[in-house]
N, C-alpha and C positions, 0 to 999 in steps of 0.2 A: 366648359366641358366638364361632365360629371366625373367625380373622383372614383378611382378604382375601389371595388369593394374588397379586393384581396387584402389579407392581413399578414403581418409578420408573426409567425409563431416561434416562441422561445420556450425551450424545455430543457431540464437538466436531468440526465439519466445517471448522475452520480455527483458526489461532492457536496450533498446536502445532508445535514444531521449525521455527518461523519467526517473524518479526515481521511481523504483518499477517494479513489475511483472518480476523479474529476472528468466529467464529459458533458459538454453543453452543446446543444443543437439549435441552430437558427434555420428556419424554413420559410420560403416565400414562394408560393405557387409551385413551380417544378424544380426549384433549386434548394439544396440543403448544404450547409457547411457545418463542420464539427470543430469545436475548440477543445483540445486536449482529449486524451484517452488513456486514463490512468488505472492503476490497480490499488487495492487495499490489502493489508495482511490480515490473516484470519484471527477471529476471537478465540479465546481459550476453549470455548465449547464446540469449535469447528474441528473435531478431532481428525487428524490426518490430512487436512486441507492445506495446500501450499499457498494459494493465492486466491483473492476474490476480485472479480471484474464486473463491470456493469452489464446488465442485460441489454443487448442491442437489437432485440427483436424488431423494434420499430425501424432501425436503420437498415436491417436486413430486408424488410419488406419494401423499403423505398431506396434501395441501393442505387437505382438508376438515376436518382436525383442528386446524389451526393457529388459535389464538385471538388471537395477537398477536406482534409484534416489539417487544422492549424494548431501548432504546438507552441505553448507559451515558454517552456524551458524543459530541461532534461531530467527532472526528478521522476522517480518511479510512480508517484501518484498522479502524474500527468502524462507519462509515455508507457508506463509498464504493461498496459493491456493491449498494446498495438500488435504484438506477435500473435495473440489469440484472435483479435478482431480481423486481422488481415486474411485469416482463413475463411472469412465469411463475406467480407466486403474489401474492395480493392481500390480506394480512391488514391490520388496523389497526396503526399504528405509534405507539408511546408514547415520548415523550422530553421533556426539559426545554425551555424556551423558546428558548434559544440553539442548542441541538442541532437542534431542528426548524427554526429560522430558517435555519441553514446548509444543512440538508437541502432546504428549499424551494427554494433557488437552484438546487441540483443538479437537482432534479426539474423545475423550470421549463425548464432547458437541454435536458432530454430530453423536453419536452412531456408530462410525467406528473403534474404537479401537481393537475390537475383530478380525476384518478381515485384519487389517494393518500388514504387515510383516516388523517389525522395528529391524534393526541390529545395535548394538552399537559398535562404533570404538572409538579409541583414537588417538591424534596426534602421528604420526609415523606408524599407522596401514596401511596395504596394503590390498586391496581386489581385487580379480580376477573376472572380469565380461566379459565373452566371450573373445574376442581378446584383451580387454583392462585390464590394471592393474592400479589402482588408489591409490595414497598415500596421506593421509591427513597430512598436515604440519601446525604446530602451527603459528598463527599470532595473533596480538593484535587487539582488536576492542572494541567497547563500551559494549560488552557483552562477558562473558567468553566462553571458548571452541570454539572460531572462528578458522577456518582453511582456508588455500588455498589448492588447490587440484592439484597435478601433475598426469597426465594420460599418461602412456606408450601406444603408439598405433603402429600399423604396420609401420606407416610413421615417427615416432619419438615421442618425449615427447611434450605434450600440457600442459601448466600451466595455471590455472584459479585462479586469485588472491582472489576471494571472496572480502569481505570488510575488509580493514586492515588499521592499522597505525603502526608506530614504536614507542613503549613506553618502554624506557629503565629502568623505575622504575614503572612497572605495579603493581596494587593493589594486585594481586594474586602471584606476584613474578615470573611469567612465561613469559619471553620475547619471542618475535617473533624469530622463528628458522631460522635466517639468514644463518647459516652454511649449512643447508640442502638445502635450496633454491639455495645457491652458488654452492653446489655440482651438482645439476641438470643443472645449467648454464655452469659449466666446462664440463659436459658430452654432452651438446647440447640440446637446446630447439627449436623445430621447430616453435611453435606458442605460444605467450603469450596473454592472454585476461586479461586485467588489469582495475580495477575500475578507474573512472574519476571524482567522486563527487566533490573533493576539488582541482581539477587541477588549478583552477583560483587563489588559495592561495599560496603565496610564503612561503618558509621556511619549518619548521616541525610543526606538530600538537602538542600542549602541552600535557604533561602527565596528566592522570586522578588525580594524586596526587595534582595537582594544585587546583583543586576544593575543596579538603579536607581542605587546609589551609584557603581558603576563607570561607568555611562553618563554620570552628572554630571561626573565627573572627565574623561572623554573630551571632552565638550562644552566644559568649562571651559578645557581645554588647546588647544582648536582653534577659537576664536572667529573666526579669519580664514578658515576653510575651509568649503565646503559639505559636509555630513555625509550619507552614504548608508548606512542601516542595513538589512542583509538578515537576515530571520528567518523562522520558520515563520508562514504566514499565519493559523493557528489560535491562535497564542499571543497572545491578546487583551490579557492583563496586560502582556506585553512591549511590545506596541504602545502601550498606555496610558502606560507609563512613558517611552517614546520621545517621545510627544506632550507629556507633562508636562515633561520636561527641555527640550524644544525651545521650548515657550512661555516657560519660565523664562529662557531666554537670548535671547529676542525673535526666534524663528525661525518661519517659516511651514512647514507639513507638507504634502507631497504623497505621495499613495499610488500605487503602480504595481504591475501584476501582477494578473491577472484574480481568482485566488483571494484574494489580499490585499483587493482592492477589495470582492469579495463578503462576506468575512467581517467586515471592519471596517464595511461598510455595515449588515450584520445586527445587529452588536453595538451600533452607535450607535442604530440604529432601536429596539432592544429595551431599551435603557437600560443596557447592560453596559459601556459605555465613556462617560466624561464628557469631552467635547471642548469647549473653550471657543469662543465664537462667533468666527468668521473665522480659527480656527486652521488648518483644512484648507483647501487650495486644490487645484484640479485640476492634474494633471500637465502639462496644455498651458499652464498660467499661469506656469510657473517662470521664464520669460524676463523677466517683469515685476519680478522681485526680485533684489537682489544676492546672489551665491553664498553669502556668509557669513551670510545671513538665511534660508537654506533648509535643511531637512532632507527627505530622501526615504526613505520606508519601502518596501522592495521584497521581492518573492519571489526565489528563486534561491539561497538559502543552501546548497542541497545540489548546486549546479552543474548543475541540470537544464538540458539543451539547450532553447532557446526560452523559458526563463524570462526575466523582466524584467532581472535582473542579468547573466544570460549575454548578452542582446542589448546591454546597455550595454558590457560588457567587450569585445565584438567590434564595436563601433560600428554596431550594427543597430537600436538603440532609436529610436523615432520622435521622442522628446522630450528624451532625456538623452544628452549627450555627456560622457564622463569626461575630466577633465583633471588635471594635476599639482596643482591646487589643491583637489582632492576627497579626502576621507577616507572609505574604505569599511570599515564595521565588519560583520564576520561574526558575528552574534549567534546562534550555533547550534552544535550538535555535528554533525560528518559522520557520518551513518548508515552503519554498516559496509557497504562496497561502493561508497560514493560518494566515497571519498577521491580517487580519480583525477580525478573530475569537478571536485570543489572545487579541487584543485590546478591543474587547467587554467585555470580562471577566475582564480585568484590570480596565476599566472604571466603571464597575458595582461595583467592590470591593472598588474603591476609593470612590464611591458615599456612600457607607456603612461605611466609615471611616476607612476601613482596611488598614494597612501598607503593601505596596507591594514592593518587591525587585525583579527587573528583569534586572539586569546589566549582560548581557550575558557574557561579557569578564571575569567576576570574578567567576560566578557559573556554567559555562558550558564549556566543551571542546569537540571537534568533535571526532568521532571514525573513521574519514577517513583520508587517507593520503594526505598531502599537497605536493607541487612540489618536494621538496628535497627528501621526502620518495619515490615518484613515480620514481625519477631519480635513487635512490638506487635500487628499484626493477628491473628497466630495466638494470642497470649496472650488477647486480648479475645474472639475468637470461640470458642476452645476446641473446634474441630470434632472429630467422631469419625472422619471420613474426609477425605482431602485429595487434590485433583488440582492440580498446579502447571500453570499455563497461561501464554500470552503470552510465549513465548521460544523460543530455539533449544534444541537437545537438551541442551547442556551447562548452560544456565540451568535447565532443568526438573530435571536431576539435582541441581544444587547447591541448588535449592530444596527438593528431597526431603530432602538432608542437613540443611538448616536446620531443617525440620520435625522431623526425628529428634532434633536438638539440643534442640528445644523439648519433647521427651518423647513425641512421637507414635510409636506402634509402626510399624515398617517395613511390616508387612503391611496397615496402613490407608491406606498412600500408593499412589496409582496414576499412574504416569508413562505416559501414553498417547500413541498416534499418532493422527493425523487419521483419523476413521471409526471408531475404537474405541468400543465400547459398554460402559458399566458399569451394572449394576442393583442398586438399593437396595430391600430388602423392608421390610414393616412389622415384621418380626422383628429389624430392625436390622443385618441382614447385608448386605454388599456384595461383589459379584463382577464379574469380567469376563464379558461376554455377547456375544462375537462382534463383527462389524463391519457397517457399513452403507456403501453407495457413497459414495466420497469422492474428493478430489483437486483438481486446479487446472483451471479453465477460463480459457482465454486470450481476451482481448478485443483485437481489432485493428480499429480504426475503429468502424463500426457492427456489425461481425460479432462475435457472442458465441458461442464454442465451435466456430466453423468452422475454426479453425487448431488442428491437433493435432500430435502427435509427428512424423508423416510430413512434414507441411508444414514444420515447423521443421527436420527433418533436411535437406530439400531447400534451405531457405533457407541453412543453415550450409555445405552443399555448394557452392552457388553463390557464397557470400561467400568461400570459401577457394580454390576452384579454378576457378571460372568455368563458362562453358557454350559447347558447340559444337552448332550445329543443322545437320543433313544434310538438304537437300531434294532430292528426285527424284521423277520421274514414270515409271511402269512401265506398259507395255501387256501385260496379263496374256494376252491372246489370242495376240499375236504373240511373246510370250516374250522381250521386250527392253526395255531401259532407253531411253526416248524423249527424256528431257531430264534434265540434271543428271549427277551429284549437284553441288549448289551447297553450299559451306561457309560458315557464318556463325559467327563467333567473338565472344563477348562476355565479357570479364573473365578470359580465359585467357592470350592472348598479344597483344601489339601487332602488328596484321596487317602493317603496312609493314616491320617488322623480322623477320618470321617467315613471308615468302612461301614459302620452300622447304619448311618443315614442313607448311604448310596445303595446298600442292600434293601433298605425299605423302599427306596425309590424304584429299584429294580422290581421288587415284589409287586408294588402297586401298579407299575406299567404292565407287568404280565397279567395281572388281574383285570385291568381295564381293557387290554387287547382281547383277552379270552372272551370277556363278557360281550364285547361288540361283535366279535367273529362269530361266536355261537349263536347270536341273535340274527346273524345274516347282514349285520351292518358293515359292509365292506366298501362303502362309498368313502373314498381315501380322505377327502377333505374333512368329512364329518369325523372319521376315525381319529385323525391327527388332532382336530379341535377338542374332541372329548378327552383324549390323552393329555393335551397341553393343559386344559382347564383343571383337571383333577390333580396333576402333578404340581401345578402353580399353587393350588389351595393347600396341598399338603406341605410343600416345601416352605411356604410362608408361614404356616402354623408352627413349624419346627425351628425356623431360622430368622423370620421377619425379613427375608430377602426374596426378590423375584427375579431369578436368573432367566436369560433367554432359554426357552425350551425348543429344541429343534427335533421333532420326530422324523426318522428316516424309515419308512415302512415299504418293504419290497414284496411283490407277489410272485408266487411260482405256480 
């Protein structure tokens, strides 16, 4: 019997050449499954933008084919785009209990929980989605309930690593299921997609337990101080260790920061954290206890403006005022690009006499696999083809080199860009097959995708050079300027110290308007263009700046 000519299409709409926006699509004939649906945080030049999510135009056009969204774990870069995406497509969502518990909080905030189809799975669960069968396999990460996903397809098994590390002494006692991964490797895996975040780091990622011993030393040496620990809200194991050591030294623990409160609440409710009775107190109750008997766990380890730690540092927090008797522990690694934000908070706390501990080597370990763990994944899975994912371009290329070191032919490795498509046939061949629509969608407040490059360009222009508005009224029939022009300046020059310049701008505007009106040139777009061009040339000659010029011409 002739083999089917249908092919498995694999495409990534995010998570390549970046950290974040993870979204992988597998398609075979009339069936599509999606793995993860994450967001990224805006770059510095994305002024006013809150979040960045993948462009899902392709999924929207093929939404009737989508059988489900499979989630590897509950981090924002893997689930954060779901509230926005669910407004466009509405497939069932599969995830482990903690992953869906965190997602439920997000959906409730967006008033989407009632319409979402959430299906709880556990490590070892298999789900049938059209021609696909997906198995969730336990891995270790910096959040409990993380899984890699093995997908049986008509062309063979595809393995998606999710985010993982090998922790042989995990806090929850549940080690990565190397046995099951190896069983798939012996069976045969046609394609491995594996994360690349820590591919530059040699060796193994240390166990989370290392942080526990460091925290114990810090608490033992600071029994007379209030301790504030800032960490990632999703690092449930880290928060568990902070609570454990606090209880050991007779401290009450208060949680602050919305995301921290939500994640810890979900973890406690679902049994992923073991909190002794009366160990936790509300942040509003900290005044009832001596400072040396308190621990505060907070968000803001990345220096995010308006985070709880940021508000503490700048005396804007409603319940916490930092003093010289406080010790602030930054239990995190500064994500690339956030170093200045973190430095700003640290500087501000030092100015206030606060003791700050930010030795990353002692109080933080990564949740991502280093080189030896990545080699172990390749050795167990033994894939025929390989696509490095979850990393900037240099990470992807270094992961390609690692795969070659492990013996994989270079031609079987595909370093892709967002939107690239590869096809795998039943004949065992894999090739590039064009692209699909892809890119970044910017979220500003409740607006999704309504801010594009032109709007960002205008925002940058305004932020750099300011704005001049020219307001005038023209009588087209009489051929004269009947009022104005009035000049309004914002963010360009200080008006009281630049009256002469603005008078000249007003005089030139009047001159240009009269000249055009007297000639009968009252085609408004042309009139505004002429005014903008002449003012731009004049202002640049005087100031070497190019403010945005906005003519407002009214006709009577």
